[in-house]
C-alpha positions in Angstrom: 33.2 -170.7 9.2 33.4 -171.9 5.9 31.4 -174.3 7.1 28.8 -171.4 8.5 31.2 -171.4 11.9 34.3 -170.4 9.8 32.0 -167.8 8.8 31.5 -166.7 11.9 32.5 -168.1 14.3 35.5 -168.9 12.7 36.0 -165.9 12.0 37.3 -165.9 15.3 35.1 -168.4 17.0 33.9 -171.8 15.3 33.5 -170.2 17.8 27.5 -167.0 15.7 26.4 -168.3 16.9 29.3 -167.4 15.5 30.6 -170.1 17.7 31.1 -170.1 19.4 30.8 -169.5 20.3 32.2 -170.2 20.7 32.5 -170.5 22.1 31.9 -169.4 24.5 30.9 -166.6 26.8 31.1 -166.9 30.6 28.5 -169.6 31.4 25.9 -169.0 34.1 25.7 -165.6 34.5 22.6 -163.9 35.0 21.2 -162.4 32.3 20.1 -159.2 33.0 23.0 -158.5 36.0 24.6 -155.0 35.7 27.4 -154.1 33.1 30.1 -154.9 35.4 33.9 -154.4 34.7 36.1 -157.3 34.5 38.6 -158.0 37.0 41.6 -160.3 36.8 41.7 -163.2 38.7 44.2 -163.2 41.8 47.0 -165.5 41.1 47.8 -168.2 43.4 50.6 -168.5 46.0 54.0 -169.0 44.4 54.5 -172.8 45.7 51.1 -174.0 46.3 49.6 -176.8 44.0 46.4 -175.5 41.8 43.7 -178.6 40.8 43.6 -178.5 37.3 40.3 -176.4 36.2 38.1 -179.4 34.2 37.4 -179.1 30.4 33.6 -178.7 29.3 32.2 -179.9 26.8 30.0 -177.0 24.9 27.4 -177.9 22.4 28.0 -174.2 19.6 25.2 -174.2 17.2 25.9 -171.7 13.9 22.4 -170.2 12.4 23.0 -167.9 9.1 19.0 -166.3 9.2 17.4 -165.3 5.9 18.2 -161.4 6.1 14.1 -160.8 5.6 13.0 -162.3 8.2 15.3 -161.5 10.9 12.5 -159.4 12.9 10.4 -162.1 12.6 13.1 -164.9 13.9 14.2 -162.8 16.8 10.3 -162.9 18.1 9.9 -166.6 17.3 13.0 -166.9 19.3 11.9 -164.8 22.5 8.4 -166.3 22.4 8.9 -169.7 21.4 12.0 -171.0 21.3 13.4 -170.3 25.1 10.3 -170.9 26.5 10.6 -174.3 24.9 13.9 -175.2 25.9 13.3 -174.0 29.5 10.7 -176.3 29.5 12.5 -179.3 27.6 15.3 -178.8 31.0 17.9 -176.8 29.3 19.8 -174.5 32.0 21.6 -171.9 30.0 22.4 -170.9 26.7 24.4 -168.3 26.0 24.0 -166.1 22.0 26.2 -164.6 20.5 25.8 -162.6 16.8 28.4 -160.5 14.2 29.1 -157.5 15.5 30.4 -155.1 12.5 33.3 -157.3 11.4 32.6 -161.0 10.1 29.6 -162.3 7.9 26.2 -160.4 8.6 23.0 -162.3 9.7 25.0 -165.1 11.9 23.8 -166.1 15.4 25.6 -168.6 17.1 24.1 -170.6 20.6 26.8 -171.8 22.7 25.4 -175.0 25.4 27.2 -176.9 28.0 26.9 -180.7 27.3 25.8 -182.4 30.6 26.8 -186.1 29.6 26.3 -187.7 25.8 23.4 -189.7 26.8 21.1 -186.6 26.7 21.7 -187.0 22.8 19.7 -191.0 22.8 16.7 -189.9 24.2 14.2 -187.4 22.4 15.2 -183.6 21.0 14.8 -180.5 23.1 11.3 -179.8 21.3 10.2 -182.9 21.4 10.0 -183.0 24.7 8.4 -180.0 25.4 5.8 -179.8 23.2 5.1 -183.8 22.6 6.0 -185.6 18.6 2.8 -183.3 17.1 4.3 -179.5 18.6 8.1 -180.3 17.8 6.7 -180.9 14.0 5.0 -177.8 13.9 8.1 -176.2 16.0 10.5 -177.4 13.3 8.6 -176.4 10.2 8.2 -172.6 11.3 11.4 -172.5 12.7 13.3 -173.9 8.7 11.2 -170.8 7.4 13.7 -168.6 8.8 16.6 -170.5 8.3 19.0 -169.9 5.5 21.8 -172.6 6.9 23.2 -174.6 10.5 26.1 -176.2 11.4 26.5 -177.5 15.2 30.0 -178.7 16.7 31.1 -180.1 19.7 33.9 -177.8 20.9 35.7 -178.8 24.3 36.9 -176.0 26.8 40.7 -175.3 27.3 41.7 -173.9 30.3 44.9 -174.3 30.5 45.6 -172.7 27.8 42.8 -169.9 28.9 43.3 -166.7 31.1 40.6 -166.2 33.4 39.1 -163.0 34.6 36.5 -162.5 37.3 33.4 -161.0 35.5 30.1 -160.3 37.2 27.8 -160.0 33.9 29.1 -161.3 30.3 31.5 -159.5 28.2 29.8 -157.0 25.7 32.2 -158.4 22.8 34.5 -160.7 21.8 37.3 -161.1 19.3 37.1 -164.6 17.7 39.9 -165.9 16.2 39.3 -169.3 14.0 42.8 -170.9 14.1 43.8 -174.2 12.1 47.3 -176.1 13.0 49.2 -177.8 10.5 48.3 -181.6 11.1 50.8 -182.9 13.4 51.6 -179.3 15.1 48.9 -179.4 17.7 51.5 -179.7 20.8 53.7 -177.0 19.5 50.6 -174.9 19.0 49.8 -175.6 22.8 53.0 -174.9 24.4 53.4 -171.5 22.3 50.0 -170.8 24.2 51.0 -171.3 27.0 54.4 -169.4 26.9 54.1 -166.6 24.9 50.5 -165.4 24.6 48.7 -166.7 27.9 51.5 -164.3 29.8 50.6 -161.2 26.8 47.0 -161.6 27.9 47.6 -161.3 31.7 49.9 -158.4 30.8 47.0 -156.5 28.9 44.4 -158.0 32.0 41.8 -159.4 29.3 40.0 -162.7 29.4 41.3 -165.4 27.1 39.4 -168.6 26.1 40.4 -171.1 24.1 38.5 -174.6 22.7 39.1 -177.0 20.4 37.0 -178.6 17.9 36.2 -182.3 18.5 33.4 -182.9 16.1 31.0 -181.4 13.4 34.4 -178.9 11.5 38.2 -179.2 11.1 39.9 -181.2 14.1 43.0 -179.6 13.6 40.5 -176.3 14.5 41.0 -174.2 17.5 38.9 -171.3 18.9 40.1 -168.3 20.9 38.3 -165.4 22.2 39.8 -162.3 23.9 36.8 -160.7 25.5 36.2 -156.6 25.3 33.6 -154.3 26.9 33.6 -151.6 24.0 35.0 -151.0 20.1 37.1 -148.0 21.5 38.9 -151.1 23.8 39.4 -153.2 20.5 40.6 -150.1 18.4 43.6 -149.9 20.9 45.5 -152.8 18.6 45.4 -156.1 18.9 47.1 -156.7 22.7 50.0 -158.4 21.1 51.0 -155.1 20.0 49.7 -153.4 22.7 52.0 -155.5 25.0 55.1 -156.2 23.3 55.1 -153.7 20.5 54.9 -153.5 16.4 58.6 -155.6 16.3 57.5 -157.9 19.3 54.2 -158.8 17.7 56.1 -159.7 14.6 58.1 -162.1 15.6 55.4 -163.7 18.0 53.3 -164.2 14.3 56.3 -165.1 13.1 57.4 -167.9 15.9 53.4 -169.3 15.2 53.9 -169.5 11.8 55.9 -172.8 12.2 52.2 -174.5 13.3 49.5 -171.9 12.2 48.5 -172.7 8.4 45.5 -170.2 8.8 43.8 -167.5 11.4 40.8 -165.4 10.3 39.3 -162.8 13.1 36.1 -161.5 13.1 34.3 -159.3 16.2 30.9 -160.9 17.6 28.5 -159.1 20.4 26.4 -160.9 23.2 23.1 -161.0 22.9 21.4 -161.0 26.5 17.6 -161.1 25.1 18.7 -164.5 23.1 20.4 -165.8 26.1 19.1 -167.5 29.5 19.8 -169.2 32.5 18.1 -171.3 34.4 17.5 -170.4 38.0 16.7 -173.1 40.8 13.6 -172.8 42.2 12.4 -173.5 45.9 
């Protein structure tokens, strides 16, 4: 993102790490689960009130890797970083990278925040490796990194359309959206009344998050989940559902409160993601 997240995550999601990660893959799915086609969530019976989905705070770290160090960094992540994070008690991490369209060598890591008190104690590397081990780990890690930035994003299930998935999506179209200051309420109403119905008709998972810390507080990130580039190539859901003229009218309506939008494509990276399984 113009900050790394803008370039990668905010190129869709905040948000690769492309941030968003932003955002922002289904959390807690098994890393090695067999791929399966996403199925739309069954709609609740008419007239029956449903409990509001809980907003989740997400820590999204976007890093740009030195191109000549990429392979070494990938090995370092698999052999040292992931074991360290698990030993430190981190329960899950979802990893994304730029997929063709967007800034290269960008990766984003998405981790749920359980409580803010977790940031008052020792860093994960210190908890897992001790002070001396963490220092050595940090020195090694810094050799690979060109830049890094961390965001606090809050999921907005009230602005999203959920589909049940048995495995993480393969790809996501990330839209990094900047509001006209003071127009967030108009944007949220627009998403609920105009965008979510389109995603429902297109039968595509759609996730929205809002930037809280680490970036522009007028920023939102949206992700549309896909299984292939062939699906992406069929056109944006606005055009597929509403037609060219309907898409134009929708974009014209949004122009009153959206200052800027960037889009990129992210790929989910199973080898750099994990979910801790409970032990018995």
